[in-house]
N, CA, C and O atoms as a printed pandas DataFrame, in Angstrom:
     atom_number atom_name residue_name chain_id  residue_number  x_coord  y_coord  z_coord
0              1         N          UNK        A               1  250.368  -28.363  -39.652
1              2        CA          UNK        A               1  250.134  -27.148  -38.423
2              3         C          UNK        A               1  249.674  -25.868  -39.103
3              4         O          UNK        A               1  249.990  -25.471  -40.224
4              5         N          UNK        A               2  248.850  -25.286  -38.194
5              6        CA          UNK        A               2  248.317  -24.433  -38.458
6              7         C          UNK        A               2  249.484  -23.024  -38.180
7              8         O          UNK        A               2  250.376  -23.019  -37.332
8              9         N          UNK        A               3  249.205  -22.060  -39.018
9             10        CA          UNK        A               3  250.470  -20.536  -39.189
10            11         C          UNK        A               3  249.654  -19.954  -38.291
11            12         O          UNK        A               3  249.895  -19.694  -37.113
12            13         N          UNK        A               4  248.357  -19.702  -39.117
13            14        CA          UNK        A               4  247.013  -18.775  -38.356
14            15         C          UNK        A               4  245.921  -19.399  -38.120
15            16         O          UNK        A               4  245.303  -19.807  -39.104
16            17         N          UNK        A               5  245.537  -19.576  -37.181
17            18        CA          UNK        A               5  244.341  -20.119  -36.292
18            19         C          UNK        A               5  243.102  -19.434  -36.947
19            20         O          UNK        A               5  242.173  -19.969  -37.550
20            21         N          UNK        A               6  243.288  -18.319  -36.719
21            22        CA          UNK        A               6  241.818  -17.164  -37.282
22            23         C          UNK        A               6  241.119  -17.912  -38.445
23            24         O          UNK        A               6  239.966  -18.298  -38.637
24            25         N          UNK        A               7  242.270  -17.962  -39.139
25            26        CA          UNK        A               7  241.942  -18.282  -40.509
26            27         C          UNK        A               7  242.198  -19.662  -41.531
27            28         O          UNK        A               7  242.071  -19.807  -42.747
28            29         N          UNK        A               8  242.627  -20.608  -40.405
29            30        CA          UNK        A               8  243.083  -21.637  -40.649
30            31         C          UNK        A               8  243.686  -21.865  -41.537
31            32         O          UNK        A               8  243.421  -22.833  -42.249
32            33         N          UNK        A               9  244.971  -20.814  -41.846
33            34        CA          UNK        A               9  245.695  -20.993  -42.766
34            35         C          UNK        A               9  247.047  -22.358  -42.281
35            36         O          UNK        A               9  247.714  -22.283  -41.250
36            37         N          UNK        A              10  247.155  -23.393  -43.220
37            38        CA          UNK        A              10  247.858  -24.210  -42.538
38            39         C          UNK        A              10  249.683  -23.921  -43.282
39            40         O          UNK        A              10  250.025  -23.329  -44.306
40            41         N          UNK        A              11  250.316  -24.476  -42.464
41            42        CA          UNK        A              11  251.690  -23.946  -42.952
42            43         C          UNK        A              11  252.046  -24.085  -44.514
43            44         O          UNK        A              11  252.525  -23.249  -45.280
44            45         N          UNK        A              12  251.610  -25.562  -44.757
45            46        CA          UNK        A              12  251.790  -25.587  -46.271
46            47         C          UNK        A              12  251.256  -24.598  -47.122
47            48         O          UNK        A              12  251.752  -24.340  -48.219
48            49         N          UNK        A              13  250.147  -23.970  -46.605
49            50        CA          UNK        A              13  249.128  -23.035  -47.819
50            51         C          UNK        A              13  249.975  -21.910  -47.588
51            52         O          UNK        A              13  249.926  -21.071  -48.488
52            53         N          UNK        A              14  250.719  -21.663  -46.658
53            54        CA          UNK        A              14  251.363  -20.324  -46.405
54            55         C          UNK        A              14  252.717  -20.504  -47.350
55            56         O          UNK        A              14  253.096  -19.572  -48.059
56            57         N          UNK        A              15  253.412  -21.768  -47.304
57            58        CA          UNK        A              15  254.489  -21.844  -48.201
58            59         C          UNK        A              15  254.207  -21.712  -49.708
59            60         O          UNK        A              15  254.732  -21.039  -50.595
60            61         N          UNK        A              16  253.065  -22.700  -49.678
61            62        CA          UNK        A              16  252.291  -22.488  -51.397
62            63         C          UNK        A              16  252.437  -21.042  -51.774
63            64         O          UNK        A              16  253.262  -20.687  -52.616
64            65         N          UNK        A              17  251.741  -20.315  -51.233
65            66        CA          UNK        A              17  251.683  -19.033  -51.658
66            67         C          UNK        A              17  252.713  -18.146  -51.858
67            68         O          UNK        A              17  252.754  -17.273  -52.725
68            69         N          UNK        A              18  253.796  -18.473  -50.776
69            70        CA          UNK        A              18  255.466  -17.856  -50.653
70            71         C          UNK        A              18  255.811  -18.312  -51.987
71            72         O          UNK        A              18  256.206  -17.405  -52.719
72            73         N          UNK        A              19  255.765  -19.610  -52.563
73            74        CA          UNK        A              19  256.382  -20.280  -53.628
74            75         C          UNK        A              19  256.276  -19.839  -55.150
75            76         O          UNK        A              19  256.953  -19.879  -56.178
76            77         N          UNK        A              20  254.394  -19.163  -54.471
77            78        CA          UNK        A              20  254.105  -18.599  -55.949
78            79         C          UNK        A              20  254.281  -17.030  -56.220
79            80         O          UNK        A              20  253.780  -16.294  -57.070
80            81         N          UNK        A              21  255.030  -16.837  -55.354
81            82        CA          UNK        A              21  255.577  -15.479  -55.429
82            83         C          UNK        A              21  255.170  -14.387  -54.325
83            84         O          UNK        A              21  255.560  -13.220  -54.350
84            85         N          UNK        A              22  254.085  -15.104  -53.074
85            86        CA          UNK        A              22  253.597  -14.108  -52.270
86            87         C          UNK        A              22  255.091  -13.361  -51.435
87            88         O          UNK        A              22  255.479  -14.170  -50.592
88            89         N          UNK        A              23  255.846  -12.286  -51.449
89            90        CA          UNK        A              23  256.551  -11.585  -50.916
90            91         C          UNK        A              23  256.125  -10.906  -49.279
91            92         O          UNK        A              23  256.769  -10.839  -48.232
92            93         N          UNK        A              24  255.026  -10.560  -49.581
93            94        CA          UNK        A              24  254.826   -9.826  -47.950
94            95         C          UNK        A              24  253.618  -10.870  -47.618
95            96         O          UNK        A              24  253.020  -11.673  -48.334
96            97         N          UNK        A              25  253.500  -10.514  -46.178
97            98        CA          UNK        A              25  252.340  -11.319  -45.381
98            99         C          UNK        A              25  250.755  -10.731  -46.063
99           100         O          UNK        A              25  249.738  -11.417  -46.167
100          101         N          UNK        A              26  250.900   -9.406  -46.431
101          102        CA          UNK        A              26  249.250   -9.284  -46.965
102          103         C          UNK        A              26  249.364  -10.142  -48.185
103          104         O          UNK        A              26  248.330  -10.793  -48.341
104          105         N          UNK        A              27  250.411  -10.401  -49.249
105          106        CA          UNK        A              27  250.232  -11.403  -50.235
106          107         C          UNK        A              27  249.841  -12.686  -49.800
107          108         O          UNK        A              27  249.284  -13.438  -50.599
108          109         N          UNK        A              28  250.018  -12.969  -48.858
109          110        CA          UNK        A              28  250.183  -14.595  -48.443
110          111         C          UNK        A              28  248.461  -14.720  -48.096
111          112         O          UNK        A              28  247.663  -15.592  -48.442
112          113         N          UNK        A              29  248.240  -13.355  -47.194
113          114        CA          UNK        A              29  246.493  -13.492  -47.063
114          115         C          UNK        A              29  245.606  -13.156  -48.203
115          116         O          UNK        A              29  244.381  -13.271  -48.189
116          117         N          UNK        A              30  246.296  -12.749  -49.148
117          118        CA          UNK        A              30  245.659  -12.363  -50.498
118          119         C          UNK        A              30  245.479  -13.816  -50.866
119          120         O          UNK        A              30  244.406  -14.372  -50.632
120          121         N          UNK        A              31  246.402  -14.400  -51.386
121          122        CA          UNK        A              31  246.791  -15.967  -51.608
122          123         C          UNK        A              31  246.022  -16.631  -51.448
123          124         O          UNK        A              31  245.676  -17.468  -52.282
124          125         N          UNK        A              32  245.392  -16.446  -50.090
125          126        CA          UNK        A              32  244.587  -17.630  -49.490
126          127         C          UNK        A              32  243.226  -17.044  -49.016
127          128         O          UNK        A              32  242.504  -17.303  -48.053
128          129         N          UNK        A              33  243.147  -16.251  -49.940
129          130        CA          UNK        A              33  241.536  -15.376  -49.998
130          131         C          UNK        A              33  240.865  -14.672  -48.487
131          132         O          UNK        A              33  239.657  -14.680  -48.249
132          133         N          UNK        A              34  241.821  -14.132  -47.634
133          134        CA          UNK        A              34  241.704  -13.999  -46.333
134          135         C          UNK        A              34  242.198  -12.758  -45.838
135          136         O          UNK        A              34  242.836  -11.921  -46.477
136          137         N          UNK        A              35  241.876  -12.717  -44.742
137          138        CA          UNK        A              35  243.118  -11.128  -44.423
138          139         C          UNK        A              35  243.498  -11.386  -42.779
139          140         O          UNK        A              35  242.999  -12.398  -42.287
140          141         N          UNK        A              36  244.138  -10.747  -42.119
141          142        CA          UNK        A              36  244.523  -11.090  -40.619
142          143         C          UNK        A              36  243.549  -10.552  -39.805
143          144         O          UNK        A              36  242.963   -9.480  -39.956
144          145         N          UNK        A              37  243.428  -11.306  -39.001
145          146        CA          UNK        A              37  242.337  -10.778  -38.063
146          147         C          UNK        A              37  243.358  -10.381  -36.585
147          148         O          UNK        A              37  243.730   -9.238  -36.320
148          149         N          UNK        A              38  243.656  -11.532  -35.807
149          150        CA          UNK        A              38  244.320  -11.193  -34.413
150          151         C          UNK        A              38  245.872  -10.561  -34.751
151          152         O          UNK        A              38  246.605   -9.913  -34.003
152          153         N          UNK        A              39  246.045  -10.899  -35.849
153          154        CA          UNK        A              39  247.685  -10.816  -36.477
154          155         C          UNK        A              39  248.789  -11.380  -35.431
155          156         O          UNK        A              39  249.846  -10.751  -35.374
156          157         N          UNK        A              40  248.629  -12.516  -34.599
157          158        CA          UNK        A              40  249.321  -13.411  -34.128
158          159         C          UNK        A              40  250.335  -14.076  -34.820
159          160         O          UNK        A              40  251.373  -14.477  -34.292
160          161         N          UNK        A              41  249.991  -14.217  -36.201
161          162        CA          UNK        A              41  250.464  -15.010  -36.939
162          163         C          UNK        A              41  251.485  -14.275  -38.176
163          164         O          UNK        A              41  252.196  -14.916  -38.949
164          165         N          UNK        A              42  251.388  -13.197  -38.147
165          166        CA          UNK        A              42  252.039  -11.967  -38.892
166          167         C          UNK        A              42  253.524  -12.342  -38.818
167          168         O          UNK        A              42  253.988  -12.806  -39.859
168          169         N          UNK        A              43  254.470  -12.203  -37.617
169          170        CA          UNK        A              43  256.198  -12.652  -37.351
170          171         C          UNK        A              43  256.035  -14.029  -38.006
171          172         O          UNK        A              43  256.769  -14.149  -38.987
172          173         N          UNK        A              44  255.277  -15.100  -37.737
173          174        CA          UNK        A              44  255.567  -16.616  -37.962
174          175         C          UNK        A              44  255.536  -16.501  -40.030
175          176         O          UNK        A              44  256.347  -17.144  -40.696
176          177         N          UNK        A              45  254.821  -15.890  -40.462
177          178        CA          UNK        A              45  254.156  -15.815  -41.672
178          179         C          UNK        A              45  255.670  -14.995  -42.475
179          180         O          UNK        A              45  256.136  -15.264  -43.582
180          181         N          UNK        A              46  256.146  -14.011  -41.525
181          182        CA          UNK        A              46  257.130  -12.824  -42.052
182          183         C          UNK        A              46  258.159  -13.976  -42.001
183          184         O          UNK        A              46  258.773  -14.113  -43.059
184          185         N          UNK        A              47  258.501  -14.870  -40.970
185          186        CA          UNK        A              47  259.921  -15.480  -40.708
186          187         C          UNK        A              47  259.783  -16.888  -41.810
187          188         O          UNK        A              47  260.671  -17.732  -41.925
188          189         N          UNK        A              48  258.766  -16.901  -42.392
189          190        CA          UNK        A              48  258.749  -18.201  -43.337
190          191         C          UNK        A              48  259.124  -17.112  -44.984
191          192         O          UNK        A              48  259.676  -17.800  -45.843
192          193         N          UNK        A              49  259.020  -16.479  -45.167
193          194        CA          UNK        A              49  258.883  -15.498  -46.503
194          195         C          UNK        A              49  260.644  -15.459  -46.022
195          196         O          UNK        A              49  261.394  -16.228  -46.624
196          197         N          UNK        A              50  261.126  -14.699  -45.123
197          198        CA          UNK        A              50  262.512  -14.409  -44.787
198          199         C          UNK        A              50  263.207  -15.764  -45.198
199          200         O          UNK        A              50  264.102  -15.801  -46.044
200          201         N          UNK        A              51  262.676  -16.991  -44.464
201          202        CA          UNK        A              51  263.391  -18.117  -44.634
202          203         C          UNK        A              51  263.402  -18.643  -46.622
203          204         O          UNK        A              51  264.320  -18.943  -47.386
204          205         N          UNK        A              52  262.150  -18.545  -46.766
205          206        CA          UNK        A              52  262.260  -18.843  -48.332
206          207         C          UNK        A              52  263.040  -17.903  -49.298
207          208         O          UNK        A              52  263.493  -18.293  -50.374
208          209         N          UNK        A              53  263.159  -16.643  -48.830
209          210        CA          UNK        A              53  264.115  -15.616  -49.745
210          211         C          UNK        A              53  265.501  -16.157  -49.709
211          212         O          UNK        A              53  266.159  -16.376  -50.726
212          213         N          UNK        A              54  266.024  -16.416  -48.171
213          214        CA          UNK        A              54  267.107  -16.642  -47.972
214          215         C          UNK        A              54  267.777  -17.759  -48.722
215          216         O          UNK        A              54  268.844  -17.609  -49.318
216          217         N          UNK        A              55  266.964  -19.125  -48.653
217          218        CA          UNK        A              55  267.245  -20.430  -49.531
218          219         C          UNK        A              55  267.279  -19.824  -50.998
219          220         O          UNK        A              55  268.323  -19.992  -51.628
220          221         N          UNK        A              56  266.262  -19.153  -51.586
221          222        CA          UNK        A              56  266.527  -18.776  -52.942
222          223         C          UNK        A              56  267.898  -18.108  -53.168
223          224         O          UNK        A              56  268.634  -18.416  -54.106
224          225         N          UNK        A              57  268.197  -17.141  -52.213
225          226        CA          UNK        A              57  269.649  -16.416  -52.446
226          227         C          UNK        A              57  270.863  -17.538  -52.573
227          228         O          UNK        A              57  271.893  -17.536  -53.247
228          229         N          UNK        A              58  270.370  -18.388  -51.744
229          230        CA          UNK        A              58  271.696  -19.288  -51.548
230          231         C          UNK        A              58  271.942  -20.379  -52.698
231          232         O          UNK        A              58  272.994  -20.935  -53.010
232          233         N          UNK        A              59  270.445  -20.540  -53.319
233          234        CA          UNK        A              59  270.692  -21.604  -54.328
234          235         C          UNK        A              59  271.181  -20.911  -55.702
235          236         O          UNK        A              59  271.719  -21.606  -56.563
236          237         N          UNK        A              60  270.978  -19.490  -55.895
237          238        CA          UNK        A              60  271.602  -18.715  -56.944
238          239         C          UNK        A              60  272.890  -18.417  -56.982
239          240         O          UNK        A              60  273.379  -17.907  -57.990
240          241         N          UNK        A              61  273.671  -18.715  -55.803
241          242        CA          UNK        A              61  275.109  -18.797  -55.815
242          243         C          UNK        A              61  275.871  -19.739  -56.098
243          244         O          UNK        A              61  277.091  -19.585  -56.040
């Protein structure tokens, strides 16, 4: 599934960027070597970052 249709960023690509340390939406775009265009995906990518952060915090407990 595509998270960003403008740049053809798939969910797995965004997740890989986040797992490699991307903590901001801009960092995800940088990892994918692109930049936001229409910005419709920003909320979804931000939610993915928050979900991974929450998972990591829970795993650390």
